[in-house]
VOLUM-201979 format. One record per residue: residue in one letter; z, y, x of N, C-alpha, C in turn. Coordinates in steps of 0.001 Angstrom, whole numbers, padded with zeros to 6 digits, always signed. Each point is the difference from the previous one (the first is absolute). Example, Ala and Ser with C-alpha at 12.3 -4.5 7.8 and 13.67 -1.06 7.14 Angstrom:
A+007800-005690+013190+000000+001190-000890+000000+001200+000900
S-000720+001050-000350+000060+001190+000820+000730+001090-000770
END
This chain:
M-079117+353792+211127+001077-000238-000637-000090+001045-000749
R-000173+001438+000711+000727+000975-001490-001232+000395-000688
S-001741-000376+000019-000882+000030-000486+000799-001207-001581
R+000057-000971+000466+000434-001039-001344+001508+000685-000863
F+000686+000234+001292+001156+000896-001421-000544+001490-000799
T-001053+000289+000593-000559+001054-000428-001050-000279-001416
I-000765-001096+000324-000539-000604-000971+000507-000466-001140
C+001632-000616+000091+000663-000307-000463+000584+000782-001095
A+000329+001381+000604+000750+000791-000558-001184+000656-000867
A-000446+000183-000284-001981+000493-000040+000389-000582-001997
L-000130-001315+000764-000238-000933-001333+000877-000050-001014
L+001138-000126+000860+001814+000254-001034-000315+001131-000826
M-000186+001495+000876-000203+000952-000898-001236+000065-001145
A-001073-000480+000442-001144-000115-001077+000568-000875-001470
L+001038-001132+000838+000160-001036-001248+000799+001172-001097
I+001148+000077+000805+001287+000590-000894-000539+001866-000801
A-001418+000647+000655-000216+001174-000735-000846-001117-001395
F-000575-001043+000706-000690-000358-001253+000464-000574-001278
C+001371-000803+000605+000569-000624-001274+001064+001747-000937
I+000088+000589+001071+000863+001258-001098-001099+000504-000868
R-001213+000315+000309-001249+000592-000738+000145-000960-000832
N-000121-000902-000478-000425-001578-000553+001142+000303-001387
D+001230+000186+000413+001222+000493-000566+000135+000976-000570
Q-000428+000774+000472-000717+001493-000464-000379-000270-001153
A-001268-000440-000068-000909-000223-000526+000335-000260-001456
A+000471-001291+000156+000515-000765-000876+001355+000897-000642
A+000828+000779+000435+001162+000675-000691-000769+000941-000718
Q-001098+000329+000148-000481+000886-000709-001232-000005-001031
K-000191-001651-000048-000847-000754-000886+001116-000175-000964
W+001234-000572+000122+000474-000338-000814+000559+001307-001117
I+000512+001237+001117+000265+000906-000306-000625+000636-001293
S-001720+000411+000279-001028+000894-000752+000002-001536-001554
A+000382-000681+000299-000684-001333-001106+000863+000951-001408
P-001428-000579-000915+000363+000676-001690+000892-000555-000161
S+001369+001107-000563+001015-000284-000965-000575-001311-001398
S-000729+000565-000202-000532-001259-001398-000463-001555+000491
S+000336+000188+001510-000068-001741-000152+001091-000706-000063
P-000019-001513-000734+000924-000624-000251+001272-000484+001646
Q-000609+000191+000900+000811-000333+001037+001185+001595+000153
S-000314+001189-000662+000592+000661+000900+000857+000807-001419
H-000224-000394-001052+000335+000271-001388+000933-001055-000770
T+001161+000160+000331+001344-000819-001262+000518+000517-000859
S+000345-000610-001023+000066+000148-001479+001650+000024+000196
P+000727+000634-000073+001700-000323-000570+000148-001232-000378
P+001414-000260+000343+000231-001705-000488+000517+000108-001755
R-000523-001296-000582+000211+000409-001465+001534-000460-000484
V+000858+000609-000774+001037-000800-000706-000638-001396-000187
K+001120-000763+000344-000004-001668-000789+000965-000079-000681
S+001181+000293+000034+001193-000229-000630+000878+001029+000155
I+001074+000511-001193+000800+000675+000330+000885-000796-000760
R+001344+000577+000856+001316-001095-000348+001020+001394-000188
F+000883-000183-002034+001224+001150+000662+001038-000354-000866
E+000788+000306+000738+001485-000927-000168+001008+000924-000396
F+000807-000062-000655+001606+000911+000009+000782-000654+000159
R+000912+000547+001600+000962-000743+000141+001755+000906-000379
V+001016-000773-000468+001289+000730-000335+000602-000496+000740
G+000909+000967+000286+001090-000142+000703+001350-000744-000834
L+000804+000113-000115+000597-000550-000809+000066+000036-001472
C-000283-001592+000019-000213-000268-001549+000357-000781-000622
D-000159-000812-001670+000441-000865+000208-000536-001282-000008
C-001091-000870-001136-000660-001051+000474-001696+000319+000275
Y-000261+000904-000693-001407-000199+000847-000318+001854+000508
C-000054-000426+001281+000003+001614+000492-001486+000019+000684
G-000527+000454-000799-001586+000478-000022-001035-001136-000343
S-001288+000523+000279-000880-000821-000530-001194+000331+001302
V-001080-000550+000028-001098-000426+000560-001529+000447-000982
M-000972+000678+000323-001381-000512-000733-000973+000198+000965
E-000627-001032-000150-001116-000309+000999-001419+000195-000554
V-000570+001128+000335-001508+000285-000781-001206-000511+001363
S-001083-000400-001003-001197-000350+000726-000796+000494-000645
P-001654-000127+000054-000795+000371-001108-000233-001346-000874
G-000220+000513-001662+000051-000468-000667+001766-000268-000119
R+000981-000036+000837+001220-001109-000697+001466+001452+000466
A+000894-000250-000838+001378+000619+000441+001118-000981-000549
T+000754-000202+001319+000943-001074-000692+001155+000792+000511
L+001413-000037-001153+001267+000217+000342+000766-000945+000186
F+001674+000054+000598-000013-000922+000574+001633+000717-000133
K+001105-001210-000587+001461+000277-000345+000733-001110+000676
Q+000654+000114+000981+001061-001064+000558+000845+000215-000146
V+001048-000832-000319+001743-000164-000542+000377-000207+001332
F+000713+000169+000567+001133-000054+000746+000648-001584+000071
R-000259-000668+001070+000477-001761-000850+001244-000261-000298
E+001219+000697+000203+001132-000046-000303-000077+000578-001365
C-000522+000542-000846-000266+000437-001366-000816-001382-001191
H-001079-000576+000727-000335-000464-000496+000813-001650-000091
E+000728-000220+001228+000972-001339-000240+001029+000488-000643
R+000250+001074-000627+001527+000694-000858-000501-000050-001554
N-001463+000344+000149-000403+000089-001768-001673-000146+000360
P-000442-001652+000051-001426-000095-000002-000877+000371-001349
A+000643+000160-001109-000771+000390-001443-000214+001754+000292
K+000857+000479+000318+000049+001529+000356-000767+000428+000735
Y+000639-000357+001210-000489+000093+001624-001601-000919+000314
R-000680+000778-000005-001770-000978+000478-000703+001290+000822
N-001395-000774+000981-000694+000991+000403-000565-000174-001337
Y-001037+001443+000276-001067+000069-000924-001314+000220+000679
R-001092-000039-000925-001284+000517+000547-000947+000140-000839
V-000667+001510+000096-000862-000148-000846-001055+000496+000870
D-001061-000736-000762-001599+000434+000697-001056+000965-000987
A-000612+000707+000199-000861+000837-000964-001198-000257+001184
D-000894+000561-001244-001547+000022+000386-000260+001541+000501
L-000741+000413+001166+000121+001383+000441-001666+000211-000187
S-000158+001740-000733-001544-000385+000192-000269+000572+001122
G-001552+000122+000048-000776+000563+001374+000532+001133+000222
N+000085+001124-001523-000243+001479+000537+001907+000568-000048
H+000924-001197-000557+001136-000089+000834+000288-000031+001387
W-000594-000826+000455+000333-000496+001538-000705+001432+000512
R-001659+000210-000118-000047+001562+000501+000921+000791+000001
K+000732+000089-001250+000625+001063+000219+001448-000061+000745
L+000368-001089-000109+001275-000435+001123-000704+000009+001825
Q-000996-000348+000255-000101-000320+001223-001155+001785+000538
Q+000009+000584-001109-000801+001539+000145+000767+000942+001082
P+001831-000004-000461+000247+000825+001124+000599-000610+001153
V-000332-001079+000327+000699-000379+001297-001012+000003+000727
D+000604+000958+001690-000669+000344+001027+000088-000791+000870
H-000373-000704+000769-000228-000831+001189+000938+000717+000813
D-000675+000909+000451+000567+000580+001748+001441+000745-000905
S+000120+000999-000727+001320+000955-000966+001091-001554-000011
L-000624-000994-000215+001278-001160-000724+000483-000064+001528
F-000894-000578+001042+000604-000490+001419+000835+001277+000662
A-000430+001401-000429+000797+000598+000847+001703+000389-000565
L+000266-000621-001440+001254-000173+000084+000541-000777+000572
P+001767+000149-000545+000774-000942+001229+000241-000971-001008
A+000325-000916+000406+000709-001443-000747+000837+000320-001001
T+000843+000811+000189+001379+000384-000742+000474+001384+000159
L-000222+000205-001460+000244+001492-000191+001572+000447-000688
G+001014-000480+000323+000972-000222-000836+000414-000902-000417
C+001412-000498-000344+000464-001555-000791+001378+000413-000573
A-000451+000612-001600+000339-000032-000680+000600-001201-000543
S-000179-001190+000268-000029-001532-000194+001428-000290+000534
C-000009+000450+001347+001212-000151+001136+001445-000011-000719
W-000399+000864-001287+001630+000163-000940+000207-000679-001121
D-000469+001378-000747-000453-000501-001218-000864+000105-000565
G-000489+000814+000478-001990+000262-000836-000784-000011+000079
M-001397-000306-000435-000987-000384+000158-000888+000246+001029
D-001502-000979+000637-001079+000580+000701-000808-000615-001116
E-001103+000826+001017-001212-000871-000923-000743-000221+001487
V-000876-001723+000253-000333+000162+000627-001690-000049-000114
I-000997+000751+000720-001220-000509-000210-001210-000712+001125
E-000429-000875+000134-000493-000765+000672-001175-000047+000203
V-001001-000258+000693-001307+000115-000670-001352-000858+001648
K-000353-000834-000941-000897-000876+000895-001340+000675-000042
F-000455-000017+001224-001502+000472-000046-000991-001047+000678
S-001240+000314-000254-001196-000675-000178-000041-000835+002430
D+000247+000848-000293+000419-000027+002225+001051-000879-000217
H+000517-000629-000195+001176-000483+000180+001490+000797+000015
S-000590+000986-000095+002140+000942+000919+000418-000324-001646
V+001208+000576-000022+001034+000001-001000+000949+001275+000408
K-000069+000798-000610+001097+000707+000316+001221+000694-001640
S+001419-000079+000799+000953-000009-001425+000809+000984+000148
V+000667+001089-000590+000275+000879-000175+001340-000036-001428
S+001431+000555+000578+001333-000373-000858-000045+001492-000016
Y+000261+000077-001499+000765+001873-000015+001021-000457-001062
P+000893+001243-000288+000510+000003-000923-000267-000023-001452
A-000075-000527-001038-000309-000315-000990-000476+001970-000366
G-001083-000010-000623+000207+001511-000570-001064+001134+000795
S+000104-000399+001502-000098+001229+000969-001424-000757+000855
A-001429-000531-001024-000770-000575+001035-000615+001438+001020
P-000234-000539+001246-000221+000707+001157-001371+000573-000487
K-000462+001659-000027-001467+000249-000686-001422-000979+000131
E+000241-000795+001007-001104-000705+000127+000090-001456-000810
L+001200-000081-000560-000101-001246-000591+000269+000324-001607
R+000348+001361-000116+000177+000523-001686-000378-000566-001062
A-001546+000300+000050-000994-000549-001069+000397-001422-000003
L-000340-000622+001042+000382-001505+000146+001154-000415-001006
S+000809+000144+000569+001728-000005-000446-000011+000738-001644
E-000502+000312-000552+000045+000635-001576-000958-001575-000771
E-000801+000302+001048-001247-001307-001069+000698-001491-000200
L+000722-000214+001090+000660-001374+000449+001005+000228-000791
S+000941+000929-000194+000938+000480-000753-000268-000697-001532
A-001025+000920-000450+000049-000224-001020-000624-001204-000980
L-000990-000994+001253+000070-001269-000377+001070-000614-000010
D+001045+000046+001212+001037-001082-000308+000945+000150-001243
A+000053+001289-000564+000129+000329-001152+000063-000835-001267
K-001762+000363-000310-000731-000814-000123+000265-001909-000575
L+000170-000443+001360+000462-001455-000153+001116-000291+000119
E+000610+000706+000061+001738-000003+000069+000096+000032-001480
N-000473+000325-001029-000114+000269-001842+000009-001405+000213
E-001357-000609+000335-000182-001460-000398+000951-000869+000714
L+001035-000005+000309+001061-001081+000736+000676-000708-001323
P+000221-000949-000299+000846-000364-001116+000889+000524-000013
R+000749-000049-001083+001703+001013+000063+000628-001552-000487
END
């Protein structure tokens, strides 16, 4: 009986040693794989769209705007409070401006966006619109389906978003000038 136990123990030890060697060999093979192989190299996610929003705290009938930008297109929305529209529909109405966006302009907008730096930022960096100030909100959607939104007091974008905020503000001002008066 003892010899049977000894044989089983020896076989079990040999099996375990075999499994460990195979796992180590597989791990070594995976670690030493060339970095140029498609499986080990992934490109960072691409920017699919950008949303830029102004939020105003105490306001009259128009309390900010939303601009949506994607390859080839920019759209600015200004929405009025329902009560204002009901009070004077001829004066207070919703506005929308669509504009074509060149490939160069789109590249200029997405170039300063770094996925990892953006996701390292907190979602809120102050709330000026909670009182009587104005906040900017930048929301970026990526090709990997991730979305990040950051809100901050207008004019004080964090350094990771400063270049993008300036570009978006300039585009917003241009579209704002195209709104009917």
